[in-house]
PyMOL CGO cylinders between C-alpha atoms (Angstrom):
from pymol import cmd
from pymol.cgo import CYLINDER

trace = [
    CYLINDER, 118.25, 92.06, 78.79, 117.64, 91.39, 82.51, 0.3, 1, 1, 1, 1, 1, 1,
    CYLINDER, 117.64, 91.39, 82.51, 116.14, 88.08, 83.33, 0.3, 1, 1, 1, 1, 1, 1,
    CYLINDER, 116.14, 88.08, 83.33, 112.38, 88.30, 84.45, 0.3, 1, 1, 1, 1, 1, 1,
    CYLINDER, 112.38, 88.30, 84.45, 112.22, 84.73, 85.82, 0.3, 1, 1, 1, 1, 1, 1,
    CYLINDER, 112.22, 84.73, 85.82, 112.71, 84.98, 89.76, 0.3, 1, 1, 1, 1, 1, 1,
    CYLINDER, 112.71, 84.98, 89.76, 111.42, 82.79, 92.27, 0.3, 1, 1, 1, 1, 1, 1,
    CYLINDER, 111.42, 82.79, 92.27, 109.76, 84.66, 95.42, 0.3, 1, 1, 1, 1, 1, 1,
    CYLINDER, 109.76, 84.66, 95.42, 112.87, 83.43, 97.96, 0.3, 1, 1, 1, 1, 1, 1,
    CYLINDER, 112.87, 83.43, 97.96, 115.37, 84.98, 95.40, 0.3, 1, 1, 1, 1, 1, 1,
    CYLINDER, 115.37, 84.98, 95.40, 113.52, 88.26, 95.26, 0.3, 1, 1, 1, 1, 1, 1,
    CYLINDER, 113.52, 88.26, 95.26, 113.24, 88.06, 99.24, 0.3, 1, 1, 1, 1, 1, 1,
    CYLINDER, 113.24, 88.06, 99.24, 116.78, 87.26, 99.44, 0.3, 1, 1, 1, 1, 1, 1,
    CYLINDER, 116.78, 87.26, 99.44, 118.11, 90.44, 97.32, 0.3, 1, 1, 1, 1, 1, 1,
    CYLINDER, 118.11, 90.44, 97.32, 115.67, 92.74, 99.14, 0.3, 1, 1, 1, 1, 1, 1,
    CYLINDER, 115.67, 92.74, 99.14, 117.03, 91.64, 102.41, 0.3, 1, 1, 1, 1, 1, 1,
    CYLINDER, 117.03, 91.64, 102.41, 120.58, 92.65, 101.46, 0.3, 1, 1, 1, 1, 1, 1,
    CYLINDER, 120.58, 92.65, 101.46, 119.47, 95.84, 100.91, 0.3, 1, 1, 1, 1, 1, 1,
    CYLINDER, 119.47, 95.84, 100.91, 117.94, 96.86, 104.20, 0.3, 1, 1, 1, 1, 1, 1,
    CYLINDER, 117.94, 96.86, 104.20, 114.32, 95.03, 104.05, 0.3, 1, 1, 1, 1, 1, 1,
    CYLINDER, 114.32, 95.03, 104.05, 113.74, 93.09, 107.00, 0.3, 1, 1, 1, 1, 1, 1,
    CYLINDER, 113.74, 93.09, 107.00, 111.27, 89.83, 106.99, 0.3, 1, 1, 1, 1, 1, 1,
    CYLINDER, 111.27, 89.83, 106.99, 108.37, 90.87, 109.29, 0.3, 1, 1, 1, 1, 1, 1,
    CYLINDER, 108.37, 90.87, 109.29, 106.03, 87.78, 108.72, 0.3, 1, 1, 1, 1, 1, 1,
    CYLINDER, 106.03, 87.78, 108.72, 104.81, 85.22, 106.67, 0.3, 1, 1, 1, 1, 1, 1,
    CYLINDER, 104.81, 85.22, 106.67, 101.43, 84.97, 106.03, 0.3, 1, 1, 1, 1, 1, 1,
    CYLINDER, 101.43, 84.97, 106.03, 100.42, 81.62, 104.00, 0.3, 1, 1, 1, 1, 1, 1,
    CYLINDER, 100.42, 81.62, 104.00, 102.87, 81.55, 101.29, 0.3, 1, 1, 1, 1, 1, 1,
    CYLINDER, 102.87, 81.55, 101.29, 103.81, 85.00, 101.21, 0.3, 1, 1, 1, 1, 1, 1,
    CYLINDER, 103.81, 85.00, 101.21, 106.63, 87.09, 102.99, 0.3, 1, 1, 1, 1, 1, 1,
    CYLINDER, 106.63, 87.09, 102.99, 105.80, 90.51, 104.25, 0.3, 1, 1, 1, 1, 1, 1,
    CYLINDER, 105.80, 90.51, 104.25, 108.81, 92.53, 104.20, 0.3, 1, 1, 1, 1, 1, 1,
    CYLINDER, 108.81, 92.53, 104.20, 109.55, 96.30, 105.60, 0.3, 1, 1, 1, 1, 1, 1,
    CYLINDER, 109.55, 96.30, 105.60, 111.57, 98.95, 104.83, 0.3, 1, 1, 1, 1, 1, 1,
    CYLINDER, 111.57, 98.95, 104.83, 112.76, 102.09, 106.35, 0.3, 1, 1, 1, 1, 1, 1,
    CYLINDER, 112.76, 102.09, 106.35, 114.52, 104.73, 104.33, 0.3, 1, 1, 1, 1, 1, 1,
    CYLINDER, 114.52, 104.73, 104.33, 117.67, 105.51, 106.27, 0.3, 1, 1, 1, 1, 1, 1,
    CYLINDER, 117.67, 105.51, 106.27, 117.69, 109.20, 105.21, 0.3, 1, 1, 1, 1, 1, 1,
    CYLINDER, 117.69, 109.20, 105.21, 113.94, 110.20, 104.82, 0.3, 1, 1, 1, 1, 1, 1,
    CYLINDER, 113.94, 110.20, 104.82, 112.39, 107.61, 107.22, 0.3, 1, 1, 1, 1, 1, 1,
    CYLINDER, 112.39, 107.61, 107.22, 109.90, 106.76, 104.46, 0.3, 1, 1, 1, 1, 1, 1,
    CYLINDER, 109.90, 106.76, 104.46, 108.39, 103.28, 105.05, 0.3, 1, 1, 1, 1, 1, 1,
    CYLINDER, 108.39, 103.28, 105.05, 107.50, 100.80, 102.84, 0.3, 1, 1, 1, 1, 1, 1,
    CYLINDER, 107.50, 100.80, 102.84, 105.69, 97.18, 102.83, 0.3, 1, 1, 1, 1, 1, 1,
    CYLINDER, 105.69, 97.18, 102.83, 106.31, 94.79, 100.16, 0.3, 1, 1, 1, 1, 1, 1,
    CYLINDER, 106.31, 94.79, 100.16, 104.35, 91.35, 99.92, 0.3, 1, 1, 1, 1, 1, 1,
    CYLINDER, 104.35, 91.35, 99.92, 106.26, 88.67, 97.94, 0.3, 1, 1, 1, 1, 1, 1,
    CYLINDER, 106.26, 88.67, 97.94, 104.70, 85.14, 97.08, 0.3, 1, 1, 1, 1, 1, 1,
    CYLINDER, 104.70, 85.14, 97.08, 107.06, 82.63, 97.90, 0.3, 1, 1, 1, 1, 1, 1,
    CYLINDER, 107.06, 82.63, 97.90, 106.40, 80.73, 94.64, 0.3, 1, 1, 1, 1, 1, 1,
    CYLINDER, 106.40, 80.73, 94.64, 108.91, 78.71, 92.31, 0.3, 1, 1, 1, 1, 1, 1,
    CYLINDER, 108.91, 78.71, 92.31, 108.38, 81.63, 89.70, 0.3, 1, 1, 1, 1, 1, 1,
    CYLINDER, 108.38, 81.63, 89.70, 106.75, 84.77, 90.35, 0.3, 1, 1, 1, 1, 1, 1,
    CYLINDER, 106.75, 84.77, 90.35, 104.37, 86.08, 87.28, 0.3, 1, 1, 1, 1, 1, 1,
    CYLINDER, 104.37, 86.08, 87.28, 105.19, 89.25, 85.31, 0.3, 1, 1, 1, 1, 1, 1,
    CYLINDER, 105.19, 89.25, 85.31, 102.15, 90.99, 86.87, 0.3, 1, 1, 1, 1, 1, 1,
    CYLINDER, 102.15, 90.99, 86.87, 102.96, 90.18, 90.43, 0.3, 1, 1, 1, 1, 1, 1,
    CYLINDER, 102.96, 90.18, 90.43, 106.61, 91.03, 89.57, 0.3, 1, 1, 1, 1, 1, 1,
    CYLINDER, 106.61, 91.03, 89.57, 105.42, 94.51, 88.51, 0.3, 1, 1, 1, 1, 1, 1,
    CYLINDER, 105.42, 94.51, 88.51, 103.51, 94.77, 91.75, 0.3, 1, 1, 1, 1, 1, 1,
    CYLINDER, 103.51, 94.77, 91.75, 106.46, 94.24, 93.76, 0.3, 1, 1, 1, 1, 1, 1,
    CYLINDER, 106.46, 94.24, 93.76, 108.38, 96.62, 91.91, 0.3, 1, 1, 1, 1, 1, 1,
    CYLINDER, 108.38, 96.62, 91.91, 105.64, 99.23, 92.57, 0.3, 1, 1, 1, 1, 1, 1,
    CYLINDER, 105.64, 99.23, 92.57, 105.87, 98.45, 96.36, 0.3, 1, 1, 1, 1, 1, 1,
    CYLINDER, 105.87, 98.45, 96.36, 109.59, 98.89, 96.34, 0.3, 1, 1, 1, 1, 1, 1,
    CYLINDER, 109.59, 98.89, 96.34, 109.19, 102.41, 94.61, 0.3, 1, 1, 1, 1, 1, 1,
    CYLINDER, 109.19, 102.41, 94.61, 111.25, 101.48, 91.29, 0.3, 1, 1, 1, 1, 1, 1,
    CYLINDER, 111.25, 101.48, 91.29, 110.45, 103.88, 88.95, 0.3, 1, 1, 1, 1, 1, 1,
    CYLINDER, 110.45, 103.88, 88.95, 111.40, 101.73, 86.09, 0.3, 1, 1, 1, 1, 1, 1,
    CYLINDER, 111.40, 101.73, 86.09, 110.34, 98.14, 86.02, 0.3, 1, 1, 1, 1, 1, 1,
    CYLINDER, 110.34, 98.14, 86.02, 113.06, 97.16, 83.46, 0.3, 1, 1, 1, 1, 1, 1,
    CYLINDER, 113.06, 97.16, 83.46, 115.83, 98.62, 85.67, 0.3, 1, 1, 1, 1, 1, 1,
    CYLINDER, 115.83, 98.62, 85.67, 114.54, 97.03, 88.57, 0.3, 1, 1, 1, 1, 1, 1,
    CYLINDER, 114.54, 97.03, 88.57, 114.31, 93.60, 87.09, 0.3, 1, 1, 1, 1, 1, 1,
    CYLINDER, 114.31, 93.60, 87.09, 118.08, 93.95, 86.04, 0.3, 1, 1, 1, 1, 1, 1,
    CYLINDER, 118.08, 93.95, 86.04, 119.14, 95.01, 89.74, 0.3, 1, 1, 1, 1, 1, 1,
    CYLINDER, 119.14, 95.01, 89.74, 117.30, 91.84, 91.12, 0.3, 1, 1, 1, 1, 1, 1,
    CYLINDER, 117.30, 91.84, 91.12, 118.81, 89.87, 88.44, 0.3, 1, 1, 1, 1, 1, 1,
    CYLINDER, 118.81, 89.87, 88.44, 122.43, 91.38, 89.38, 0.3, 1, 1, 1, 1, 1, 1,
    CYLINDER, 122.43, 91.38, 89.38, 122.21, 90.69, 92.82, 0.3, 1, 1, 1, 1, 1, 1,
    CYLINDER, 122.21, 90.69, 92.82, 120.39, 87.11, 93.17, 0.3, 1, 1, 1, 1, 1, 1,
]
cmd.load_cgo(trace, "trace")
């Protein structure tokens, strides 16, 4: 089973490895932008830079990333951190 215990910094680092770019920081939240290379679809993802991101917030981040399956998304983050 994949971990669901991630820090905001770990999530940001994984997303940046896969084409998300840091747009700005607002308070203790990193705002990341992503443009799909083939479709041009744009996404904005907000990640709180906390030591441990709560499960509901983690689900919101996965939704913002376009994840179809939350469990699979957590596995993907866990594998690439």
